[in-house]
C-alpha positions as CSV (number, residue, x, y, z in Angstrom):
1,X,71.8,24.6,149.9
2,X,75.0,22.6,149.3
3,X,73.0,19.5,148.3
4,X,71.1,21.3,145.6
5,X,74.3,23.0,144.4
6,X,75.9,19.5,144.1
7,X,72.9,18.2,142.2
8,X,73.2,21.0,139.6
9,X,77.0,20.7,139.5
10,X,76.5,17.0,138.6
11,X,73.7,17.9,136.2
12,X,76.1,20.2,134.4
13,X,78.8,17.5,134.1
14,X,76.3,14.9,132.9
15,X,75.0,17.5,130.6
16,X,78.3,17.6,128.8
17,X,77.6,14.1,127.6
18,X,73.8,14.4,127.3
19,X,73.2,17.9,126.1
20,X,76.4,18.4,124.1
21,X,76.3,14.9,122.9
22,X,72.7,15.1,121.8
23,X,73.4,18.4,120.2
24,X,76.2,16.9,118.1
25,X,73.9,14.1,117.1
26,X,71.2,16.7,116.4
27,X,73.7,18.3,113.9
28,X,73.5,15.1,111.9
29,X,69.8,15.8,111.2
30,X,70.5,18.3,108.3
31,X,72.8,15.7,106.7
32,X,70.1,13.1,106.9
33,X,67.4,15.4,105.6
34,X,69.5,16.6,102.7
35,X,71.0,13.2,101.8
36,X,67.8,11.1,102.2
37,X,64.3,11.5,101.1
38,X,61.6,12.0,103.7
39,X,60.3,8.5,103.2
40,X,63.7,7.0,103.9
41,X,64.1,9.1,107.0
42,X,60.7,7.9,108.0
43,X,62.1,4.3,108.0
44,X,64.9,5.5,110.3
45,X,62.4,7.2,112.6
46,X,60.2,4.1,112.7
47,X,63.1,1.7,113.5
48,X,64.5,4.0,116.2
49,X,61.1,4.1,117.8
50,X,61.1,0.4,118.2
51,X,64.7,0.5,119.4
52,X,63.8,2.9,122.2
53,X,61.0,0.5,123.3
54,X,63.3,-2.5,123.1
55,X,66.0,-0.7,125.2
56,X,63.5,0.0,128.0
57,X,62.3,-3.6,128.0
58,X,65.9,-5.0,128.1
59,X,66.9,-2.9,131.1
60,X,63.6,-3.7,132.9
61,X,63.9,-1.1,135.6
62,X,67.2,-2.4,136.9
63,X,69.0,0.9,136.8
64,X,66.7,2.4,139.4
65,X,66.7,-1.0,141.2
66,X,70.4,-0.9,141.4
67,X,70.4,2.6,143.0
68,X,67.7,1.6,145.4
69,X,69.4,-1.6,146.6
70,X,72.9,-0.2,146.6
71,X,71.6,2.3,149.1
72,X,69.1,-0.1,150.8
73,X,69.2,-0.4,154.6
74,X,68.8,-4.2,154.4
75,X,71.5,-4.9,151.8
76,X,75.0,-3.9,153.0
77,X,76.9,-5.2,150.0
78,X,76.7,-2.8,147.0
79,X,79.2,-4.9,145.2
80,X,76.9,-7.9,145.1
81,X,74.0,-5.6,144.0
82,X,76.1,-4.4,141.1
83,X,77.3,-7.8,139.9
84,X,73.9,-9.5,140.3
85,X,72.4,-6.7,138.2
86,X,75.2,-7.1,135.6
87,X,74.7,-10.9,135.3
88,X,71.0,-10.5,135.0
89,X,71.1,-8.0,132.1
90,X,74.0,-9.8,130.5
91,X,71.9,-13.0,130.2
92,X,68.7,-11.3,129.0
93,X,70.6,-9.2,126.4
94,X,72.3,-12.2,124.9
95,X,68.9,-14.0,124.5
96,X,67.4,-11.0,122.9
97,X,70.2,-10.7,120.3
98,X,69.9,-14.3,119.4
99,X,66.1,-14.1,118.9
100,X,66.1,-10.8,117.0
101,X,68.9,-11.9,114.6
102,X,66.9,-15.1,113.9
103,X,63.7,-13.2,113.1
104,X,65.4,-10.3,111.3
105,X,64.1,-11.1,107.8
106,X,60.4,-11.2,109.0
107,X,60.9,-8.0,111.1
108,X,62.5,-6.2,108.2
109,X,59.6,-7.0,105.9
110,X,57.1,-5.6,108.5
111,X,59.1,-2.4,108.8
112,X,59.3,-1.6,105.1
113,X,63.0,-2.6,104.8
114,X,62.6,-6.2,103.6
115,X,65.6,-6.0,101.3
116,X,67.8,-5.2,104.2
117,X,67.4,-7.6,107.2
118,X,70.9,-6.5,108.2
119,X,69.2,-3.2,109.4
120,X,67.4,-5.2,112.0
121,X,70.2,-7.5,113.3
122,X,72.6,-4.5,113.5
123,X,70.2,-2.6,115.7
124,X,69.4,-5.7,117.7
125,X,73.1,-6.2,118.6
126,X,73.5,-2.5,119.4
127,X,70.4,-2.4,121.6
128,X,71.5,-5.6,123.5
129,X,75.0,-4.0,124.1
130,X,73.5,-0.7,125.2
131,X,71.1,-2.4,127.6
132,X,74.0,-4.2,129.2
133,X,76.3,-1.2,129.4
134,X,73.6,0.9,131.1
135,X,74.5,-0.8,134.4
136,X,78.3,0.1,134.4
137,X,77.2,3.6,133.5
138,X,74.8,3.5,136.5
139,X,77.7,2.2,138.6
140,X,79.7,5.3,137.6
141,X,76.8,7.5,138.7
142,X,76.6,5.6,142.0
143,X,80.4,6.1,142.5
144,X,79.9,9.8,141.7
145,X,82.3,9.8,138.8
146,X,80.5,12.1,136.4
147,X,83.7,13.0,134.5
148,X,84.4,9.3,133.6
149,X,80.7,8.9,132.7
150,X,80.7,12.0,130.4
151,X,84.0,11.0,128.8
152,X,82.7,7.6,127.8
153,X,79.4,8.9,126.6
154,X,81.1,11.5,124.5
155,X,83.5,8.9,123.1
156,X,80.4,6.9,122.0
157,X,78.8,9.9,120.5
158,X,81.9,11.2,118.8
159,X,82.6,7.8,117.2
160,X,79.0,7.5,116.0
161,X,79.1,11.0,114.5
162,X,82.5,10.4,112.9
163,X,81.3,7.1,111.3
164,X,78.1,8.8,110.0
165,X,80.2,11.5,108.3
166,X,82.6,8.9,106.9
167,X,79.9,6.6,105.5
168,X,77.4,9.2,104.3
169,X,79.6,12.0,103.1
170,X,83.2,11.0,102.6
171,X,82.6,7.5,101.1
172,X,80.3,8.7,98.3
173,X,82.8,11.5,97.5
174,X,85.7,9.0,97.4
175,X,83.7,6.5,95.3
176,X,83.1,9.3,92.8
177,X,86.4,11.0,92.8
178,X,88.9,8.3,93.7
179,X,87.4,5.0,92.3
180,X,88.8,1.9,93.9
181,X,89.6,3.4,97.4
182,X,86.3,2.4,99.1
183,X,84.7,0.1,96.5
184,X,85.9,-3.0,98.5
185,X,83.6,-2.2,101.4
186,X,81.3,0.7,100.5
187,X,77.9,0.1,98.7
188,X,75.9,3.2,97.8
189,X,72.7,1.2,97.7
190,X,73.0,0.4,101.5
191,X,71.9,4.0,102.1
192,X,70.4,4.6,105.5
193,X,71.9,1.3,106.6
194,X,75.1,3.2,107.3
195,X,73.3,5.1,110.1
196,X,72.6,1.7,111.8
197,X,76.2,0.4,111.2
198,X,77.7,3.5,112.8
199,X,75.5,3.0,115.8
200,X,76.5,-0.7,116.1
201,X,80.3,0.0,115.9
202,X,80.2,2.8,118.4
203,X,78.2,0.7,120.9
204,X,80.7,-2.2,120.6
205,X,83.7,0.2,121.2
206,X,82.1,1.6,124.3
207,X,81.6,-1.9,125.6
208,X,85.3,-2.4,125.4
209,X,86.0,0.9,127.1
210,X,83.8,-0.1,130.0
211,X,85.9,-3.2,130.8
212,X,87.4,-1.6,133.9
213,X,83.9,-1.0,135.3
214,X,82.8,-4.5,134.3
215,X,85.7,-6.0,136.2
216,X,85.8,-3.5,139.1
217,X,84.0,-5.8,141.6
218,X,84.2,-9.5,142.4
219,X,81.3,-11.2,140.8
220,X,78.6,-12.6,143.2
221,X,75.1,-13.5,142.2
222,X,72.3,-13.6,144.9
223,X,69.1,-15.2,143.9
224,X,67.2,-13.7,146.8
225,X,68.5,-10.3,146.0
226,X,67.7,-10.7,142.4
227,X,64.1,-11.7,143.1
228,X,63.7,-8.6,145.4
229,X,65.2,-6.4,142.8
230,X,62.9,-7.8,140.1
231,X,59.8,-7.2,142.4
232,X,60.9,-3.6,143.0
233,X,61.9,-3.0,139.4
234,X,59.0,-4.6,137.6
235,X,56.6,-1.7,138.2
236,X,59.4,0.6,136.9
237,X,59.6,-1.6,133.8
238,X,55.9,-1.1,133.2
239,X,56.4,2.7,133.9
240,X,59.3,2.7,131.4
241,X,57.4,0.8,128.7
242,X,54.4,3.1,129.1
243,X,56.7,6.1,129.3
244,X,58.7,5.3,126.2
245,X,55.5,4.3,124.3
246,X,54.2,7.8,125.2
247,X,57.3,9.1,123.5
248,X,57.4,6.7,120.5
249,X,54.0,5.2,120.0
250,X,53.1,8.0,117.6
251,X,56.0,7.1,115.4
252,X,55.0,3.4,115.6
253,X,51.3,4.0,115.0
254,X,51.5,6.7,112.4
255,X,52.4,4.4,109.5
256,X,49.5,2.1,110.6
257,X,46.9,4.9,110.9
258,X,47.6,6.6,107.6
259,X,46.1,4.7,104.7
260,X,48.7,5.6,102.1
261,X,51.9,3.8,103.3
262,X,54.2,5.9,101.1
263,X,52.6,9.1,102.3
264,X,52.7,7.8,105.9
265,X,56.5,7.3,105.7
266,X,57.0,10.7,104.2
267,X,54.9,12.4,106.9
268,X,56.7,10.4,109.6
269,X,60.0,11.6,108.2
270,X,58.9,15.2,108.3
271,X,57.5,14.8,111.9
272,X,60.6,13.0,113.1
273,X,63.0,15.7,111.6
274,X,61.0,18.5,113.3
275,X,60.8,16.6,116.5
276,X,64.6,16.7,116.5
277,X,64.5,20.5,116.8
278,X,62.5,20.2,120.0
279,X,65.1,17.7,121.4
280,X,66.9,20.6,123.1
281,X,64.3,20.2,126.0
282,X,64.9,16.4,126.0
283,X,68.6,17.0,126.4
284,X,68.1,19.2,129.4
285,X,65.6,16.8,131.0
286,X,67.9,13.8,130.4
287,X,70.9,15.5,131.9
288,X,68.8,16.5,135.0
289,X,67.6,12.9,135.3
290,X,71.1,11.4,135.4
291,X,71.9,13.5,138.5
292,X,68.4,13.6,140.1
293,X,67.9,9.9,140.8
294,X,71.0,9.3,142.9
295,X,70.4,12.7,144.5
296,X,67.0,11.9,145.8
297,X,68.0,8.5,147.3
298,X,71.1,10.1,148.9
299,X,68.9,13.0,150.3
300,X,66.4,10.5,151.7
301,X,69.1,9.0,153.9
302,X,69.5,12.4,155.7
303,X,68.1,12.5,159.2
304,X,66.5,15.9,158.7
305,X,63.5,15.4,156.4
306,X,62.8,19.1,156.5
307,X,66.1,19.8,154.8
308,X,65.5,17.0,152.3
309,X,62.0,18.4,151.3
310,X,63.5,21.9,151.0
311,X,66.1,20.5,148.6
312,X,63.4,18.8,146.5
313,X,61.4,22.0,146.4
314,X,64.4,24.1,145.2
315,X,65.3,21.5,142.6
316,X,61.8,21.7,141.2
317,X,61.9,25.5,141.1
318,X,65.2,25.6,139.2
319,X,64.2,22.9,136.8
320,X,61.1,24.9,135.8
321,X,63.1,28.1,135.5
322,X,65.8,26.5,133.3
323,X,63.2,24.6,131.2
324,X,61.2,27.7,130.4
325,X,64.4,29.6,129.5
326,X,65.2,26.8,127.0
327,X,61.7,26.9,125.6
328,X,61.9,30.7,125.0
329,X,65.4,30.5,123.6
330,X,64.4,27.9,121.0
331,X,61.1,29.5,120.0
332,X,62.6,33.0,119.8
333,X,65.3,31.9,117.4
334,X,63.5,29.2,115.5
335,X,63.8,31.2,112.2
336,X,67.5,30.3,112.4
337,X,67.3,26.9,114.1
338,X,64.9,25.6,111.5
339,X,67.8,25.5,109.0
340,X,69.2,22.4,110.8
341,X,66.7,20.5,108.6
342,X,66.1,20.7,104.8
343,X,63.5,23.3,103.7
344,X,61.6,20.3,102.3
345,X,60.7,19.5,105.9
346,X,59.6,23.0,107.0
347,X,56.0,22.1,106.8
348,X,56.3,20.4,110.2
349,X,57.8,23.3,112.1
350,X,54.4,23.9,113.8
351,X,54.9,20.8,116.0
352,X,58.0,22.3,117.7
353,X,56.4,24.5,120.4
354,X,53.9,21.8,121.3
355,X,56.6,19.1,121.6
356,X,58.9,21.5,123.6
357,X,56.2,22.1,126.2
358,X,55.2,18.5,126.3
359,X,58.8,17.5,127.1
360,X,58.9,20.2,129.8
361,X,55.8,18.7,131.4
362,X,57.5,15.3,131.3
363,X,60.5,16.7,133.1
364,X,58.2,18.1,135.8
365,X,56.5,14.7,136.1
366,X,59.9,13.1,136.6
367,X,60.6,15.6,139.4
368,X,57.4,14.7,141.0
369,X,58.1,10.9,140.8
370,X,60.4,11.1,143.8
371,X,57.5,10.5,146.2
372,X,56.6,7.0,145.0
373,X,60.3,6.0,144.5
374,X,61.2,7.0,148.0
375,X,58.3,5.2,149.6
376,X,58.8,2.1,147.4
377,X,55.3,2.5,146.0
378,X,56.5,2.4,142.4
379,X,53.2,0.9,141.3
380,X,51.8,4.5,141.3
381,X,54.3,5.3,138.6
382,X,52.8,2.4,136.7
383,X,49.3,3.8,137.0
384,X,50.3,7.3,135.9
385,X,52.2,6.0,132.9
386,X,49.4,3.7,131.8
387,X,47.0,6.6,132.2
388,X,49.2,8.8,130.0
389,X,49.5,5.9,127.5
390,X,45.7,5.6,127.3
391,X,45.5,9.3,126.6
392,X,48.2,9.0,123.9
393,X,46.6,6.0,122.2
394,X,43.1,7.5,122.3
395,X,44.1,10.8,120.8
396,X,46.4,9.3,118.1
397,X,43.8,6.8,117.0
398,X,41.0,9.4,116.9
399,X,42.8,12.3,115.3
400,X,45.8,11.1,113.3
401,X,43.7,9.9,110.4
402,X,42.2,13.4,110.1
403,X,44.9,15.8,111.3
404,X,48.1,13.9,110.6
405,X,51.3,14.3,112.6
406,X,50.0,17.5,114.3
407,X,47.7,15.2,116.2
408,X,50.7,13.3,117.4
409,X,52.2,16.5,118.9
410,X,49.0,17.5,120.7
411,X,48.6,14.0,122.0
412,X,52.1,14.1,123.6
413,X,51.2,17.4,125.3
414,X,47.9,16.1,126.6
415,X,49.6,12.9,127.8
416,X,52.4,14.5,129.8
417,X,50.2,17.2,131.1
418,X,47.8,14.6,132.5
419,X,50.5,12.5,134.0
420,X,52.1,15.6,135.7
421,X,48.8,16.7,137.2
422,X,47.9,13.2,138.4
423,X,51.2,12.7,140.0
424,X,51.1,16.0,141.8
425,X,47.7,15.6,143.3
426,X,48.2,12.0,144.4
427,X,51.7,12.9,145.8
428,X,50.2,15.7,147.9
429,X,48.2,13.1,149.7
430,X,50.7,10.2,149.9
431,X,54.0,12.1,150.4
432,X,53.6,15.9,150.4
433,X,56.8,17.9,149.7
434,X,55.2,21.4,149.7
435,X,56.1,22.7,146.3
436,X,55.8,26.4,145.8
437,X,53.0,26.2,143.2
438,X,52.2,29.9,143.0
439,X,55.9,30.7,142.2
440,X,56.1,27.9,139.6
441,X,52.8,29.0,137.9
442,X,54.1,32.6,138.0
443,X,57.2,31.6,136.0
444,X,55.0,29.7,133.5
445,X,52.7,32.8,133.1
446,X,55.7,35.1,132.5
447,X,57.2,32.8,129.9
448,X,54.0,32.3,128.0
449,X,53.3,36.1,128.1
450,X,56.8,36.8,126.6
451,X,56.3,34.1,124.0
452,X,52.9,35.7,123.0
453,X,54.6,39.1,122.8
454,X,57.3,37.7,120.5
455,X,54.7,36.2,118.2
456,X,52.4,39.3,117.9
457,X,55.2,41.8,117.6
458,X,57.1,39.9,114.9
459,X,58.0,42.2,112.0
460,X,59.5,39.7,109.6
461,X,62.9,41.4,109.8
462,X,65.1,38.9,111.6
463,X,67.6,41.6,112.8
464,X,64.8,43.6,114.5
465,X,63.0,40.5,115.8
466,X,66.1,38.8,117.2
467,X,67.1,42.0,119.0
468,X,63.6,42.4,120.5
469,X,63.6,38.7,121.5
470,X,67.0,39.1,123.2
471,X,65.4,41.9,125.2
472,X,62.5,39.6,126.1
473,X,64.9,36.9,127.4
474,X,66.6,39.6,129.5
475,X,63.1,40.4,130.9
476,X,62.6,36.8,131.9
477,X,66.1,36.6,133.5
478,X,65.3,39.8,135.4
479,X,62.0,38.4,136.7
480,X,63.8,35.2,137.9
481,X,66.6,37.3,139.5
482,X,64.2,39.5,141.3
483,X,62.0,36.6,142.5
484,X,64.9,34.4,143.7
485,X,66.6,37.2,145.5
486,X,63.6,38.0,147.6
487,X,63.1,36.1,150.9
488,X,61.1,33.0,150.1
489,X,57.8,32.7,152.0
490,X,57.8,30.0,154.7
491,X,56.6,26.7,153.3
492,X,54.9,24.1,155.4
493,X,57.3,21.3,156.3
494,X,56.2,18.0,155.0
């Protein structure tokens, strides 16, 4: 189907910025783990967990709101929708930056970096700017300009990586070998602070690069439109908060649940570093999400609902196929991929398959979310996310004190699995699409069987094992090829 092909074409382009960009950021992990102690990296992990939560709060569901109202049958002026959204997020971001900067000393003490309140205000400014620029990036998606979107995202990522390398590797070398060249601005004791400084500078540069999008439409604010957008977006905000807490609450709670604070930060650093190995699945899901949201709203405008539902079904099938291929690829070659982090962090490698599968479940849940977004019943997303958050909180509180960060990984899997199942069963009643569940479960069964074979047949000889696992990946590819070439059974039209 042309529409599904277009979806995956856009996913591939967005993936340049999301997958390639995150991969490049991922490549910074070995530098962090070799240059900083686990406890220091634990502080970075902890702060970025709060940053992720703050970013969701500061966008308060308005990205999805923008797409909905820019395509809304009752609002015929997308330009006004865009500028109303921009003005709203601009005002809230400025207020946040002022408040966070004023409170930075107190926040720094609470997060174990009391000697460096600058860590807090740097990230506050970066988060405020990122929240604001999320709307011009959404505007590019709405205008179907994935190349411009990817270019700007890669510029942000490239600058951030370049600054990290400059501050963390080059400056110490220059300070030691060419005294006086960097002494006027470089302070070795600032340490992990240069991670946050690089983030701040790259965010400000991207803000400047987005000026053409920020000035693309004549500004017009509609109070009535804004109130309707807030009503629509507020449940999405709750979903976002619950969703991001499902992803980050373990990194926030972990230092609070482990009695020894120093040991907690060390364990959090190990968990956070190994989590980064599993981020390959997050990259794929994120790239898919960028293309999927405008895709479902555009498909919903088609007169033929049969065709729309068929497109949604195929999108789900191929998402699962690709996600399982990524899972197998990472797990089969983990003996090599693990060297992206320092051997001092290898004790946490056992979280990788659990987190990978958890993120795949989250991607399936996001696919399933189309039914409540299309019917404007976003409150259901709120209930699912809160349900998942309850699962996460309960399992972390009960088991982290006893099992450490491994409990965090299993809690994530239970959370996303519960949300996925709840959304599917309620969606079948409220807005059935007719997903081919036997086919999807079949792919899961094949992938898990191949993973089990790779584990039990491991010889310890990487050359032999990698050759055998390459053959197993070919088996998976052959199964998919055979299944997708066969005529698909007739599915009930929803």
